[in-house]
Backbone as JSON Lines, residues from 0, in Angstrom:
{"i":0,"aa":"M","n":[7.54,-6.01,16.0],"ca":[8.62,-5.04,16.03],"c":[8.02,-3.67,15.76]}
{"i":1,"aa":"S","n":[8.27,-2.71,16.62],"ca":[7.76,-1.37,16.39],"c":[8.66,-0.66,15.39]}
{"i":2,"aa":"A","n":[8.08,0.27,14.65],"ca":[8.84,0.99,13.64],"c":[9.95,1.82,14.26]}
{"i":3,"aa":"S","n":[9.79,2.24,15.52],"ca":[10.79,3.07,16.17],"c":[11.96,2.27,16.73]}
{"i":4,"aa":"A","n":[11.84,0.94,16.8],"ca":[12.89,0.11,17.39],"c":[13.48,-0.84,16.37]}
{"i":5,"aa":"I","n":[13.77,-0.37,15.18],"ca":[14.26,-1.21,14.1],"c":[15.78,-1.3,14.17]}
{"i":6,"aa":"P","n":[16.34,-2.5,14.34],"ca":[17.79,-2.64,14.33],"c":[18.36,-2.24,12.96]}
{"i":7,"aa":"E","n":[19.48,-1.57,12.97],"ca":[20.11,-1.08,11.74],"c":[20.5,-2.22,10.81]}
{"i":8,"aa":"S","n":[20.76,-3.41,11.35],"ca":[21.27,-4.52,10.55],"c":[20.19,-5.35,9.84]}
{"i":9,"aa":"V","n":[18.93,-5.14,10.15],"ca":[17.85,-5.93,9.55],"c":[17.62,-5.48,8.11]}
{"i":10,"aa":"N","n":[17.65,-6.41,7.16],"ca":[17.39,-6.07,5.75],"c":[15.92,-5.73,5.56]}
{"i":11,"aa":"C","n":[15.65,-4.79,4.7],"ca":[14.28,-4.4,4.43],"c":[13.58,-5.5,3.64]}
{"i":12,"aa":"P","n":[12.39,-5.9,4.07],"ca":[11.66,-6.95,3.36],"c":[11.26,-6.58,1.93]}
{"i":13,"aa":"C","n":[11.27,-5.3,1.59],"ca":[10.81,-4.88,0.26],"c":[11.77,-5.27,-0.85]}
{"i":14,"aa":"G","n":[12.97,-5.73,-0.48],"ca":[13.92,-6.18,-1.49],"c":[14.83,-5.1,-2.04]}
{"i":15,"aa":"S","n":[14.86,-3.95,-1.42],"ca":[15.7,-2.85,-1.91],"c":[17.18,-3.13,-1.73]}
{"i":16,"aa":"G","n":[17.54,-3.99,-0.78],"ca":[18.93,-4.23,-0.47],"c":[19.43,-3.35,0.67]}
{"i":17,"aa":"D","n":[18.64,-2.38,1.07],"ca":[18.99,-1.48,2.17],"c":[18.5,-2.08,3.49]}
{"i":18,"aa":"S","n":[18.99,-1.51,4.58],"ca":[18.48,-1.94,5.88],"c":[17.05,-1.44,6.04]}
{"i":19,"aa":"L","n":[16.3,-2.11,6.88],"ca":[14.92,-1.69,7.16],"c":[14.89,-0.28,7.71]}
{"i":20,"aa":"A","n":[15.83,0.04,8.61],"ca":[15.87,1.37,9.21],"c":[16.12,2.45,8.16]}
{"i":21,"aa":"A","n":[16.93,2.16,7.14],"ca":[17.26,3.14,6.11],"c":[16.26,3.14,4.96]}
{"i":22,"aa":"C","n":[15.33,2.2,4.97],"ca":[14.39,2.05,3.85],"c":[12.96,2.25,4.35]}
{"i":23,"aa":"C","n":[12.17,1.21,4.35],"ca":[10.75,1.32,4.69],"c":[10.49,1.71,6.14]}
{"i":24,"aa":"G","n":[11.45,1.49,7.02],"ca":[11.29,1.87,8.42],"c":[10.96,3.34,8.61]}
{"i":25,"aa":"H","n":[11.5,4.21,7.75],"ca":[11.2,5.66,7.81],"c":[9.71,5.9,7.59]}
{"i":26,"aa":"Y","n":[9.15,5.19,6.65],"ca":[7.74,5.39,6.3],"c":[6.84,4.78,7.37]}
{"i":27,"aa":"H","n":[7.23,3.63,7.89],"ca":[6.46,3.02,8.98],"c":[6.44,3.94,10.21]}
{"i":28,"aa":"A","n":[7.5,4.74,10.38],"ca":[7.6,5.65,11.53],"c":[6.88,6.98,11.29]}
{"i":29,"aa":"G","n":[6.34,7.19,10.08],"ca":[5.54,8.38,9.85],"c":[5.95,9.3,8.73]}
{"i":30,"aa":"T","n":[7.13,9.13,8.16],"ca":[7.54,9.95,7.02],"c":[6.7,9.55,5.8]}
{"i":31,"aa":"P","n":[6.08,10.52,5.12],"ca":[5.29,10.16,3.93],"c":[6.17,9.55,2.83]}
{"i":32,"aa":"A","n":[5.69,8.49,2.21],"ca":[6.41,7.87,1.1],"c":[6.45,8.86,-0.07]}
{"i":33,"aa":"P","n":[7.61,9.04,-0.7],"ca":[7.73,10.03,-1.77],"c":[7.14,9.61,-3.12]}
{"i":34,"aa":"S","n":[6.78,8.34,-3.27],"ca":[6.23,7.87,-4.55],"c":[5.28,6.71,-4.28]}
{"i":35,"aa":"A","n":[4.47,6.42,-5.28],"ca":[3.55,5.28,-5.17],"c":[4.33,3.97,-5.04]}
{"i":36,"aa":"E","n":[5.41,3.82,-5.79],"ca":[6.19,2.58,-5.69],"c":[6.78,2.42,-4.28]}
{"i":37,"aa":"T","n":[7.28,3.5,-3.72],"ca":[7.83,3.44,-2.37],"c":[6.74,3.08,-1.37]}
{"i":38,"aa":"L","n":[5.55,3.65,-1.54],"ca":[4.44,3.31,-0.66],"c":[4.08,1.83,-0.79]}
{"i":39,"aa":"M","n":[4.03,1.33,-2.02],"ca":[3.69,-0.07,-2.23],"c":[4.73,-0.97,-1.57]}
{"i":40,"aa":"R","n":[6.01,-0.65,-1.73],"ca":[7.07,-1.43,-1.1],"c":[6.94,-1.41,0.43]}
{"i":41,"aa":"S","n":[6.64,-0.23,0.98],"ca":[6.51,-0.12,2.43],"c":[5.28,-0.86,2.93]}
{"i":42,"aa":"R","n":[4.24,-0.95,2.12],"ca":[3.06,-1.72,2.5],"c":[3.38,-3.22,2.51]}
{"i":43,"aa":"Y","n":[4.14,-3.69,1.53],"ca":[4.57,-5.1,1.56],"c":[5.36,-5.36,2.84]}
{"i":44,"aa":"S","n":[6.31,-4.5,3.14],"ca":[7.11,-4.65,4.36],"c":[6.23,-4.63,5.6]}
{"i":45,"aa":"A","n":[5.19,-3.82,5.59],"ca":[4.27,-3.77,6.73],"c":[3.54,-5.1,6.9]}
{"i":46,"aa":"Y","n":[3.17,-5.75,5.8],"ca":[2.56,-7.08,5.91],"c":[3.56,-8.06,6.53]}
{"i":47,"aa":"V","n":[4.8,-8.0,6.09],"ca":[5.83,-8.9,6.62],"c":[5.99,-8.69,8.14]}
{"i":48,"aa":"L","n":[5.94,-7.44,8.57],"ca":[6.2,-7.08,9.97],"c":[4.94,-7.05,10.83]}
{"i":49,"aa":"G","n":[3.76,-7.23,10.22],"ca":[2.52,-7.2,10.98],"c":[2.08,-5.8,11.38]}
{"i":50,"aa":"L","n":[2.47,-4.79,10.62],"ca":[2.12,-3.39,10.93],"c":[0.78,-3.02,10.29]}
{"i":51,"aa":"I","n":[-0.28,-3.56,10.82],"ca":[-1.61,-3.42,10.23],"c":[-2.11,-1.98,10.33]}
{"i":52,"aa":"D","n":[-1.77,-1.27,11.39],"ca":[-2.16,0.13,11.5],"c":[-1.57,0.96,10.36]}
{"i":53,"aa":"Y","n":[-0.35,0.65,9.96],"ca":[0.27,1.35,8.84],"c":[-0.48,1.04,7.54]}
{"i":54,"aa":"L","n":[-0.85,-0.21,7.36],"ca":[-1.6,-0.58,6.16],"c":[-2.92,0.18,6.1]}
{"i":55,"aa":"A","n":[-3.6,0.3,7.22],"ca":[-4.86,1.04,7.26],"c":[-4.63,2.52,6.96]}
{"i":56,"aa":"A","n":[-3.61,3.1,7.58],"ca":[-3.35,4.54,7.43],"c":[-2.94,4.92,6.02]}
{"i":57,"aa":"T","n":[-2.4,3.97,5.25],"ca":[-1.95,4.28,3.89],"c":[-2.95,3.85,2.82]}
{"i":58,"aa":"T","n":[-4.12,3.42,3.25],"ca":[-5.23,3.15,2.34],"c":[-6.04,4.43,2.22]}
{"i":59,"aa":"L","n":[-6.66,4.66,1.07],"ca":[-7.47,5.86,0.84],"c":[-8.36,6.1,2.06]}
{"i":60,"aa":"P","n":[-8.3,7.27,2.68],"ca":[-9.06,7.52,3.92],"c":[-10.54,7.17,3.83]}
{"i":61,"aa":"A","n":[-11.16,7.37,2.69],"ca":[-12.59,7.05,2.55],"c":[-12.85,5.55,2.62]}
{"i":62,"aa":"Q","n":[-11.82,4.72,2.52],"ca":[-11.96,3.27,2.57],"c":[-11.53,2.68,3.92]}
{"i":63,"aa":"Q","n":[-10.84,3.44,4.73],"ca":[-10.22,2.9,5.93],"c":[-11.22,2.26,6.91]}
{"i":64,"aa":"A","n":[-12.37,2.85,7.1],"ca":[-13.34,2.32,8.06],"c":[-13.9,0.97,7.63]}
{"i":65,"aa":"R","n":[-13.82,0.66,6.36],"ca":[-14.37,-0.6,5.84],"c":[-13.33,-1.71,5.69]}
{"i":66,"aa":"L","n":[-12.1,-1.45,6.04],"ca":[-11.07,-2.48,5.95],"c":[-11.33,-3.57,6.98]}
{"i":67,"aa":"D","n":[-11.06,-4.81,6.62],"ca":[-11.17,-5.92,7.55],"c":[-9.8,-6.12,8.2]}
{"i":68,"aa":"L","n":[-9.54,-5.33,9.24],"ca":[-8.24,-5.33,9.89],"c":[-7.88,-6.68,10.49]}
{"i":69,"aa":"E","n":[-8.87,-7.38,11.0],"ca":[-8.59,-8.69,11.59],"c":[-8.15,-9.69,10.51]}
{"i":70,"aa":"A","n":[-8.77,-9.65,9.35],"ca":[-8.37,-10.53,8.25],"c":[-6.96,-10.17,7.76]}
{"i":71,"aa":"M","n":[-6.68,-8.88,7.7],"ca":[-5.34,-8.44,7.3],"c":[-4.3,-8.92,8.32]}
{"i":72,"aa":"R","n":[-4.62,-8.79,9.6],"ca":[-3.72,-9.21,10.67],"c":[-3.47,-10.72,10.59]}
{"i":73,"aa":"H","n":[-4.54,-11.47,10.38],"ca":[-4.41,-12.93,10.29],"c":[-3.51,-13.32,9.12]}
{"i":74,"aa":"W","n":[-3.75,-12.74,7.94],"ca":[-2.95,-13.07,6.76],"c":[-1.49,-12.71,6.99]}
{"i":75,"aa":"S","n":[-1.26,-11.55,7.59],"ca":[0.1,-11.1,7.87],"c":[0.84,-12.08,8.77]}
{"i":76,"aa":"H","n":[0.2,-12.49,9.85],"ca":[0.85,-13.35,10.84],"c":[0.89,-14.82,10.44]}
{"i":77,"aa":"A","n":[-0.06,-15.27,9.62],"ca":[-0.13,-16.69,9.23],"c":[0.75,-17.0,8.02]}
{"i":78,"aa":"S","n":[1.39,-15.99,7.48],"ca":[2.19,-16.16,6.26],"c":[3.68,-15.99,6.55]}
{"i":79,"aa":"T","n":[4.46,-16.76,5.81],"ca":[5.91,-16.54,5.76],"c":[6.16,-15.84,4.44]}
{"i":80,"aa":"W","n":[6.62,-14.63,4.51],"ca":[6.75,-13.79,3.33],"c":[8.06,-14.11,2.63]}
{"i":81,"aa":"L","n":[7.99,-14.37,1.32],"ca":[9.12,-14.88,0.55],"c":[9.76,-13.87,-0.38]}
{"i":82,"aa":"G","n":[9.1,-12.76,-0.64],"ca":[9.74,-11.76,-1.49],"c":[8.76,-10.95,-2.31]}
{"i":83,"aa":"L","n":[9.3,-9.87,-2.83],"ca":[8.55,-8.91,-3.63],"c":[9.35,-8.59,-4.88]}
{"i":84,"aa":"E","n":[8.65,-8.56,-6.01],"ca":[9.26,-8.13,-7.26],"c":[8.37,-7.05,-7.87]}
{"i":85,"aa":"V","n":[8.93,-5.87,-8.06],"ca":[8.2,-4.78,-8.72],"c":[8.47,-4.9,-10.21]}
{"i":86,"aa":"E","n":[7.41,-5.06,-10.99],"ca":[7.56,-5.21,-12.44],"c":[7.5,-3.87,-13.16]}
{"i":87,"aa":"Q","n":[6.64,-2.98,-12.68],"ca":[6.46,-1.7,-13.38],"c":[5.85,-0.68,-12.43]}
{"i":88,"aa":"S","n":[6.27,0.56,-12.59],"ca":[5.7,1.67,-11.84],"c":[5.44,2.8,-12.81]}
{"i":89,"aa":"L","n":[4.17,3.18,-12.95],"ca":[3.78,4.23,-13.89],"c":[3.13,5.38,-13.14]}
{"i":90,"aa":"V","n":[3.71,6.56,-13.27],"ca":[3.08,7.76,-12.73],"c":[2.23,8.34,-13.85]}
{"i":91,"aa":"L","n":[0.93,8.46,-13.59],"ca":[0.0,8.87,-14.63],"c":[-0.25,10.36,-14.66]}
{"i":92,"aa":"G","n":[0.19,11.07,-13.64],"ca":[-0.01,12.51,-13.59],"c":[-1.44,12.86,-13.26]}
{"i":93,"aa":"G","n":[-1.85,14.04,-13.67],"ca":[-3.2,14.51,-13.41],"c":[-3.29,15.24,-12.09]}
{"i":94,"aa":"K","n":[-4.47,15.76,-11.84],"ca":[-4.74,16.46,-10.58],"c":[-5.96,15.81,-9.97]}
{"i":95,"aa":"P","n":[-5.84,15.03,-8.91],"ca":[-4.59,14.69,-8.24],"c":[-3.79,13.68,-9.04]}
{"i":96,"aa":"E","n":[-2.54,13.55,-8.66],"ca":[-1.67,12.61,-9.37],"c":[-2.05,11.17,-9.01]}
{"i":97,"aa":"H","n":[-2.1,10.32,-10.02],"ca":[-2.37,8.89,-9.84],"c":[-1.17,8.1,-10.34]}
{"i":98,"aa":"A","n":[-1.05,6.87,-9.87],"ca":[0.02,5.99,-10.31],"c":[-0.45,4.55,-10.24]}
{"i":99,"aa":"L","n":[0.18,3.71,-11.05],"ca":[-0.08,2.27,-11.05],"c":[1.24,1.55,-10.8]}
{"i":100,"aa":"V","n":[1.23,0.56,-9.92],"ca":[2.42,-0.24,-9.63],"c":[2.05,-1.71,-9.82]}
{"i":101,"aa":"T","n":[2.77,-2.38,-10.69],"ca":[2.56,-3.81,-10.93],"c":[3.66,-4.57,-10.21]}
{"i":102,"aa":"F","n":[3.25,-5.57,-9.43],"ca":[4.21,-6.31,-8.62],"c":[3.76,-7.75,-8.44]}
{"i":103,"aa":"V","n":[4.69,-8.57,-7.98],"ca":[4.41,-9.94,-7.58],"c":[4.89,-10.1,-6.15]}
{"i":104,"aa":"A","n":[3.98,-10.51,-5.27],"ca":[4.31,-10.8,-3.87],"c":[4.24,-12.32,-3.7]}
{"i":105,"aa":"R","n":[5.22,-12.87,-2.99],"ca":[5.26,-14.3,-2.76],"c":[5.23,-14.58,-1.26]}
{"i":106,"aa":"W","n":[4.5,-15.64,-0.88],"ca":[4.42,-16.04,0.52],"c":[4.1,-17.52,0.62]}
{"i":107,"aa":"H","n":[4.3,-18.04,1.81],"ca":[3.97,-19.43,2.11],"c":[3.03,-19.41,3.31]}
{"i":108,"aa":"D","n":[2.01,-20.27,3.26],"ca":[1.11,-20.42,4.41],"c":[0.78,-21.9,4.58]}
{"i":109,"aa":"G","n":[-0.2,-22.2,5.38],"ca":[-0.56,-23.59,5.67],"c":[-1.0,-24.39,4.46]}
{"i":110,"aa":"T","n":[-1.34,-23.74,3.37],"ca":[-1.78,-24.46,2.17],"c":[-0.71,-24.53,1.09]}
{"i":111,"aa":"G","n":[0.45,-23.94,1.33],"ca":[1.53,-24.01,0.36],"c":[2.11,-22.67,0.02]}
{"i":112,"aa":"E","n":[2.87,-22.66,-1.07],"ca":[3.52,-21.44,-1.55],"c":[2.63,-20.76,-2.57]}
{"i":113,"aa":"H","n":[2.6,-19.42,-2.51],"ca":[1.72,-18.64,-3.39],"c":[2.48,-17.47,-4.0]}
{"i":114,"aa":"A","n":[2.02,-17.04,-5.15],"ca":[2.49,-15.82,-5.78],"c":[1.26,-15.06,-6.25]}
{"i":115,"aa":"H","n":[1.23,-13.77,-5.95],"ca":[0.1,-12.94,-6.34],"c":[0.63,-11.77,-7.16]}
{"i":116,"aa":"R","n":[0.16,-11.67,-8.41],"ca":[0.53,-10.55,-9.28],"c":[-0.62,-9.57,-9.25]}
{"i":117,"aa":"E","n":[-0.29,-8.31,-9.04],"ca":[-1.32,-7.28,-8.93],"c":[-0.85,-5.99,-9.57]}
{"i":118,"aa":"R","n":[-1.8,-5.25,-10.09],"ca":[-1.55,-3.89,-10.57],"c":[-2.36,-2.98,-9.66]}
{"i":119,"aa":"S","n":[-1.69,-2.34,-8.73],"ca":[-2.36,-1.51,-7.72],"c":[-2.39,-0.06,-8.15]}
{"i":120,"aa":"A","n":[-3.47,0.61,-7.77],"ca":[-3.64,2.03,-8.06],"c":[-3.4,2.84,-6.8]}
{"i":121,"aa":"F","n":[-2.83,4.02,-7.0],"ca":[-2.51,4.94,-5.91],"c":[-2.91,6.35,-6.32]}
{"i":122,"aa":"V","n":[-3.23,7.16,-5.32],"ca":[-3.57,8.56,-5.55],"c":[-2.83,9.4,-4.52]}
{"i":123,"aa":"Q","n":[-2.39,10.6,-4.94],"ca":[-1.71,11.5,-4.02],"c":[-2.69,12.58,-3.59]}
{"i":124,"aa":"H","n":[-2.75,12.8,-2.28],"ca":[-3.62,13.85,-1.72],"c":[-2.91,14.46,-0.52]}
{"i":125,"aa":"D","n":[-2.89,15.78,-0.46],"ca":[-2.22,16.49,0.63],"c":[-0.8,15.98,0.84]}
{"i":126,"aa":"D","n":[-0.06,15.85,-0.26],"ca":[1.35,15.44,-0.23],"c":[1.59,14.04,0.32]}
{"i":127,"aa":"R","n":[0.56,13.19,0.3],"ca":[0.69,11.79,0.72],"c":[0.11,10.89,-0.36]}
{"i":128,"aa":"W","n":[0.76,9.76,-0.56],"ca":[0.24,8.74,-1.47],"c":[-0.64,7.79,-0.69]}
{"i":129,"aa":"Y","n":[-1.73,7.34,-1.32],"ca":[-2.64,6.38,-0.71],"c":[-2.93,5.26,-1.71]}
{"i":130,"aa":"F","n":[-3.07,4.05,-1.17],"ca":[-3.49,2.88,-1.94],"c":[-4.99,2.94,-2.12]}
{"i":131,"aa":"I","n":[-5.47,2.74,-3.35],"ca":[-6.9,2.65,-3.63],"c":[-7.24,1.16,-3.65]}
{"i":132,"aa":"D","n":[-7.95,0.7,-2.62],"ca":[-8.23,-0.72,-2.46],"c":[-9.45,-1.12,-3.29]}
{"i":133,"aa":"P","n":[-9.25,-1.91,-4.36],"ca":[-10.38,-2.27,-5.21],"c":[-11.38,-3.21,-4.53]}
{"i":134,"aa":"S","n":[-11.01,-3.8,-3.4],"ca":[-11.92,-4.71,-2.7],"c":[-12.83,-3.99,-1.71]}
{"i":135,"aa":"V","n":[-12.61,-2.69,-1.53],"ca":[-13.4,-1.92,-0.57],"c":[-14.23,-0.89,-1.34]}
{"i":136,"aa":"P","n":[-15.58,-1.04,-1.33],"ca":[-16.42,-0.13,-2.1],"c":[-16.36,1.31,-1.55]}
{"i":137,"aa":"L","n":[-16.52,2.24,-2.45],"ca":[-16.61,3.65,-2.09],"c":[-18.04,4.12,-2.29]}
{"i":138,"aa":"D","n":[-18.53,4.89,-1.34],"ca":[-19.89,5.42,-1.45],"c":[-19.86,6.71,-2.25]}
{"i":139,"aa":"A","n":[-19.83,6.56,-3.56],"ca":[-19.79,7.73,-4.43],"c":[-20.44,7.39,-5.76]}
{"i":140,"aa":"G","n":[-21.35,8.26,-6.18],"ca":[-21.91,8.13,-7.51],"c":[-20.98,8.74,-8.53]}
{"i":141,"aa":"R","n":[-21.19,8.45,-9.77],"ca":[-20.31,8.93,-10.83],"c":[-20.08,10.44,-10.78]}
{"i":142,"aa":"N","n":[-21.12,11.2,-10.48],"ca":[-21.0,12.66,-10.49],"c":[-20.77,13.27,-9.12]}
{"i":143,"aa":"D","n":[-20.6,12.44,-8.1],"ca":[-20.29,12.94,-6.76],"c":[-18.84,13.37,-6.7]}
{"i":144,"aa":"P","n":[-18.5,14.2,-5.71],"ca":[-17.07,14.53,-5.51],"c":[-16.29,13.26,-5.19]}
{"i":145,"aa":"C","n":[-15.08,13.17,-5.7],"ca":[-14.27,11.97,-5.48],"c":[-13.92,11.84,-3.99]}
{"i":146,"aa":"P","n":[-14.04,10.64,-3.45],"ca":[-13.7,10.41,-2.05],"c":[-12.23,10.65,-1.7]}
{"i":147,"aa":"C","n":[-11.36,10.82,-2.69],"ca":[-9.96,11.08,-2.39],"c":[-9.74,12.51,-1.91]}
{"i":148,"aa":"G","n":[-10.78,13.34,-2.05],"ca":[-10.67,14.72,-1.59],"c":[-10.16,15.69,-2.63]}
{"i":149,"aa":"S","n":[-10.07,15.26,-3.86],"ca":[-9.52,16.13,-4.91],"c":[-10.46,17.26,-5.3]}
{"i":150,"aa":"G","n":[-11.75,17.08,-5.07],"ca":[-12.73,18.06,-5.53],"c":[-13.25,17.76,-6.93]}
{"i":151,"aa":"A","n":[-12.6,16.84,-7.63],"ca":[-13.05,16.44,-8.97],"c":[-14.21,15.45,-8.84]}
{"i":152,"aa":"K","n":[-14.95,15.29,-9.93],"ca":[-16.0,14.27,-9.93],"c":[-15.37,12.88,-9.87]}
{"i":153,"aa":"F","n":[-16.03,11.99,-9.15],"ca":[-15.54,10.63,-8.96],"c":[-15.24,9.97,-10.3]}
{"i":154,"aa":"K","n":[-16.12,10.14,-11.3],"ca":[-15.92,9.48,-12.59],"c":[-14.67,9.97,-13.31]}
{"i":155,"aa":"K","n":[-14.21,11.17,-13.0],"ca":[-13.04,11.74,-13.67],"c":[-11.77,11.58,-12.84]}
{"i":156,"aa":"C","n":[-11.89,11.0,-11.65],"ca":[-10.75,10.92,-10.75],"c":[-10.39,9.46,-10.46]}
{"i":157,"aa":"C","n":[-10.85,8.93,-9.35],"ca":[-10.44,7.59,-8.9],"c":[-11.3,6.45,-9.44]}
{"i":158,"aa":"A","n":[-12.51,6.72,-9.93],"ca":[-13.39,5.64,-10.39],"c":[-12.75,4.74,-11.44]}
{"i":159,"aa":"P","n":[-11.99,5.27,-12.39],"ca":[-11.39,4.38,-13.38],"c":[-10.41,3.35,-12.81]}
{"i":160,"aa":"F","n":[-9.97,3.56,-11.57],"ca":[-8.98,2.67,-10.96],"c":[-9.6,1.59,-10.09]}
{"i":161,"aa":"L","n":[-10.92,1.6,-9.98],"ca":[-11.58,0.6,-9.14],"c":[-12.19,-0.49,-9.99]}
């Protein structure tokens, strides 16, 4: 399903209770998510819908080239997504602003039903929130400029979240 052709009656997979068109569909179509929690919810919905390009675009740009898009696509399509529960969303502030979102995602695949609890880190740059993927290494030394583009040293910016 393309983000531009979302029926008004489809419920948003993120669990907001709103229609997909009125909720995460806006972000899938290109509107920047206004908060880290909203971005995380829209990323869950993107997994449900198989929108792998959206998942890549909302990952920290310095990590995007190293994402395993085929593995992400396989997991998205091989899973029946069962729900999302957001446990906590903390905006940490700073320059750039960082946030942590703790959630539980549930799905079923060929090996059974699963639940994954995660505390994800996000950073805001150029008025957009990005997911900092802890599974994708960043080429930055402690005293190098942070790959998020903040201009701060990596050790003082995103490094604590990896």
